[in-house]
C-alpha positions in Angstrom: 97.9 -202.5 -95.6 100.3 -200.1 -98.2 102.1 -196.9 -96.7 100.1 -194.3 -98.5 96.8 -195.9 -96.8 98.5 -195.9 -93.3 99.1 -192.0 -93.7 95.5 -191.5 -94.9 94.3 -193.3 -91.8 96.7 -191.3 -89.6 95.8 -188.3 -91.3 91.6 -189.3 -90.5 92.6 -189.8 -86.6 94.6 -186.7 -86.3 91.7 -184.7 -87.3 89.2 -186.4 -85.5 91.0 -185.7 -82.4 91.8 -182.3 -83.3 88.0 -181.9 -83.9 86.7 -183.8 -81.0 89.5 -181.5 -79.0 88.2 -178.5 -80.1 84.1 -179.2 -79.5 85.6 -180.2 -75.5 87.1 -176.7 -75.3 83.9 -175.1 -76.8 81.9 -177.1 -73.9 84.5 -176.4 -71.4 84.3 -172.8 -71.8 80.9 -171.8 -70.3 82.3 -173.5 -67.3 85.5 -171.9 -67.0 84.1 -168.9 -67.1 81.6 -169.4 -64.2 84.9 -170.4 -62.3 86.4 -167.2 -63.3 83.7 -165.1 -63.0 83.2 -166.6 -59.0 86.3 -166.0 -58.1 87.2 -162.6 -59.8 87.7 -159.6 -57.7 84.9 -157.1 -57.1 87.7 -154.2 -57.7 88.4 -155.7 -60.9 85.0 -157.3 -62.4 84.3 -155.8 -65.6 80.5 -156.4 -66.5 79.9 -159.0 -69.7 83.9 -159.2 -70.4 85.1 -162.8 -71.2 87.7 -164.1 -69.2 88.9 -167.6 -69.2 90.7 -167.0 -65.8 90.1 -164.4 -63.0 92.6 -161.5 -63.6 92.6 -160.6 -59.9 91.5 -164.0 -57.7 89.4 -163.5 -54.8 87.1 -165.1 -52.1 84.7 -162.4 -52.0 81.4 -163.5 -53.5 81.8 -166.7 -51.4 82.5 -165.8 -48.3 79.4 -163.2 -48.5 76.9 -166.4 -49.7 78.5 -168.5 -47.2 77.5 -165.9 -44.5 73.6 -165.7 -45.7 71.3 -167.6 -43.4 69.2 -168.6 -47.1 71.9 -170.3 -48.7 72.5 -172.3 -45.0 69.5 -173.2 -45.0 68.9 -174.2 -48.7 72.5 -176.2 -47.8 70.8 -178.0 -45.0 67.4 -178.9 -46.6 69.3 -180.0 -49.9 71.6 -182.2 -47.8 68.9 -183.7 -45.6 66.5 -184.3 -48.7 69.7 -186.1 -50.3 70.6 -188.2 -47.4 67.2 -189.6 -46.2 65.8 -189.8 -49.8 69.1 -191.5 -51.3 68.9 -194.0 -48.4 65.0 -194.6 -48.5 65.6 -195.1 -52.2 67.8 -197.8 -52.2 65.9 -199.8 -49.6 62.7 -200.0 -50.9 64.3 -200.5 -54.7 66.3 -203.1 -53.6 63.8 -205.0 -51.5 60.9 -204.6 -53.6 63.0 -205.7 -56.7 64.2 -208.8 -54.6 60.6 -209.8 -53.8 59.7 -209.4 -57.4 61.9 -212.3 -58.6 60.7 -214.6 -56.7 58.2 -216.6 -58.9 55.8 -217.7 -55.9 55.1 -214.1 -55.0 51.2 -213.5 -55.1 50.4 -211.1 -57.0 53.5 -211.1 -58.6 52.5 -210.4 -62.3 49.7 -207.7 -61.1 52.7 -205.9 -60.1 54.8 -206.2 -62.6 52.2 -205.1 -65.1 51.4 -202.1 -62.8 55.0 -201.0 -62.8 55.3 -201.4 -66.0 52.2 -199.2 -67.1 53.6 -196.4 -65.2 56.4 -196.5 -67.9 54.1 -195.3 -70.6 51.1 -193.2 -68.5 51.9 -190.7 -65.9 48.8 -189.6 -63.5 50.4 -185.8 -64.5 50.7 -182.6 -62.0 47.5 -182.0 -60.6 46.5 -185.4 -59.4 50.5 -185.4 -57.6 49.5 -182.5 -56.0 46.3 -183.2 -54.7 47.7 -186.5 -53.7 50.5 -184.7 -51.4 48.0 -182.4 -50.1 45.4 -185.0 -48.9 48.6 -186.5 -47.7 49.3 -183.2 -45.4 52.6 -183.7 -46.9 52.8 -179.3 -48.4 55.2 -177.7 -47.3 57.3 -180.8 -45.8 60.6 -182.3 -46.9 58.6 -185.5 -47.0 56.7 -184.1 -50.2 60.2 -184.5 -52.2 61.0 -188.0 -50.9 57.9 -190.1 -50.4 56.2 -189.0 -54.2 59.5 -190.5 -55.7 60.4 -193.6 -53.5 61.5 -195.5 -56.6 60.7 -196.0 -60.2 59.6 -198.3 -62.5 63.4 -197.9 -64.4 64.9 -198.5 -61.1 63.2 -201.5 -60.4 63.5 -203.2 -63.2 66.9 -202.7 -63.8 67.3 -203.7 -60.3 65.2 -207.1 -61.0 67.2 -208.1 -63.9 70.4 -208.0 -62.1 69.4 -209.7 -58.8 67.8 -212.6 -61.5 71.3 -212.8 -63.2 72.7 -214.2 -59.8 73.2 -217.4 -59.5 70.3 -219.3 -57.8 72.9 -222.1 -55.8 74.2 -218.9 -53.8 70.5 -219.0 -52.3 69.7 -222.5 -52.0 73.1 -223.0 -50.3 72.3 -220.3 -47.7 68.9 -221.5 -46.9 70.7 -225.0 -46.4 72.8 -222.8 -44.0 69.6 -222.0 -42.4 68.9 -218.3 -43.8 65.4 -216.9 -43.5 64.6 -214.9 -47.1 65.4 -211.5 -44.9 69.3 -213.2 -44.1 69.4 -213.8 -47.8 68.7 -210.9 -48.8 71.2 -209.3 -45.9 74.0 -211.6 -45.9 74.0 -212.7 -49.8 72.0 -210.5 -52.4 73.1 -207.3 -50.6 77.2 -208.0 -50.5 76.9 -208.9 -54.1 75.0 -206.1 -55.2 77.6 -203.8 -54.4 78.1 -202.2 -58.1 74.7 -201.8 -58.7 73.8 -199.9 -55.4 77.2 -197.6 -56.2 75.8 -196.8 -59.2 71.9 -196.2 -58.2 73.5 -194.3 -55.1 75.2 -191.8 -57.6 71.7 -191.9 -59.5 69.0 -191.3 -56.6 72.1 -188.5 -55.3 71.7 -186.4 -57.8 68.5 -186.3 -58.6 67.4 -185.5 -55.4 70.4 -182.5 -55.0 69.1 -181.3 -58.4 65.4 -181.3 -57.1 63.9 -178.2 -58.5 60.2 -179.1 -60.2 58.7 -180.4 -56.9 60.5 -178.0 -54.9 58.8 -175.2 -56.5 55.6 -176.6 -56.4 55.7 -178.1 -52.7 57.6 -176.2 -50.9 56.0 -172.5 -50.1 58.0 -171.5 -47.0 61.3 -169.5 -48.7 63.4 -170.9 -45.4 62.9 -174.6 -46.7 64.0 -174.0 -50.4 66.6 -176.3 -51.8 69.8 -175.4 -53.2 68.6 -175.9 -56.7 65.8 -173.5 -56.1 67.7 -170.8 -54.1 70.4 -170.5 -57.3 67.1 -169.9 -59.6 65.8 -167.0 -57.3 69.6 -165.4 -58.0 70.2 -166.2 -61.4 66.9 -165.9 -62.8 64.9 -164.3 -61.4 67.7 -161.6 -59.8 66.4 -161.8 -56.5 69.1 -161.7 -53.3 65.8 -160.7 -51.1 66.2 -164.1 -49.7 69.7 -163.8 -49.3 69.1 -162.3 -45.8 71.5 -162.9 -42.6 74.8 -161.8 -45.2 77.5 -159.9 -43.3 76.8 -156.5 -45.3 78.9 -156.5 -48.0 76.5 -157.2 -51.0 76.8 -153.6 -51.9 80.4 -153.8 -52.8 80.1 -157.5 -54.6 78.7 -157.5 -58.0 75.8 -158.9 -58.7 77.1 -161.3 -61.7 79.6 -163.0 -59.3 77.4 -164.0 -56.4 75.4 -165.9 -58.9 78.2 -167.8 -60.6 79.5 -168.1 -56.7 76.2 -169.9 -56.4 76.3 -172.0 -59.5 79.7 -173.4 -58.4 78.4 -174.3 -54.6 75.7 -176.0 -56.4 77.6 -178.0 -58.6 80.5 -178.8 -56.1 79.8 -181.7 -54.1 78.2 -183.7 -56.9 81.8 -182.7 -59.1 83.9 -184.5 -56.2 81.8 -187.5 -55.5 81.4 -187.9 -59.3 85.1 -189.3 -59.6 84.8 -192.1 -57.0 81.8 -193.4 -58.1 82.7 -193.6 -62.0 84.3 -196.8 -61.3 81.2 -199.0 -60.9 79.9 -197.4 -64.4 81.5 -199.3 -66.6 79.1 -202.4 -64.8 76.4 -200.3 -63.8 75.5 -199.9 -67.7 75.3 -203.2 -68.3 73.2 -204.2 -65.1 70.9 -206.6 -66.2 71.6 -207.2 -69.8 73.9 -209.9 -69.2 72.8 -212.9 -67.7 74.8 -216.4 -67.0 
């Protein structure tokens, strides 16, 4: 390759890097603005003024939100739904997917047919609501957990991953006297940690961001999730639910309260994500390679 060709490639690479960096900064700007407004001191805050960094730092908006009973209730509700829901998701998904890997399971083909059928067709909102109502789960946290214990996509991906494991490992465990449950707990689960870590994040993010089902099934404002509370603050501009505060609301601009609530709703996922990110490379390839 000639020197001229190498220079042209280098210039093209630098242009690409520059454009990608510019696009990244444009995408990052709204997040910086949210953080900036949330940490801006009420005394220097100017509405509709765009600042990437606060002119004067303050935690007054966070102090106000964390002192409200509604935010604490929403945080407790979301934490309960996320922790319990994620644990049940993992148990149901991996145990059912493991059972479906057994060719001798009675009705296996029929169950796989029903699972694949749900990928194409969905019952819709009204039947789902009527089912939850008939089960007596309305205005209950379980209405946000039981209907989404697993999904067809999760089952198919996990099943493919489990089928990629060498069958000789299970055969050796059974020779040593392990039952099916023993094989599942002592062999399958330890070897599935990358998949478990990946789906833990998938399920946890889905539960943490629960909004639509919470709006439909939860009528008690004390049981609202964080996303519903943030929506009422940001879109509806409704601070009536922010009860039990310290009484400093009038001195704090509404915009800083809204931005602080958004940051607090995002923060747990932003903190957890980097620790599980290393499993994503393996998670993306789940079930795609057998050997």
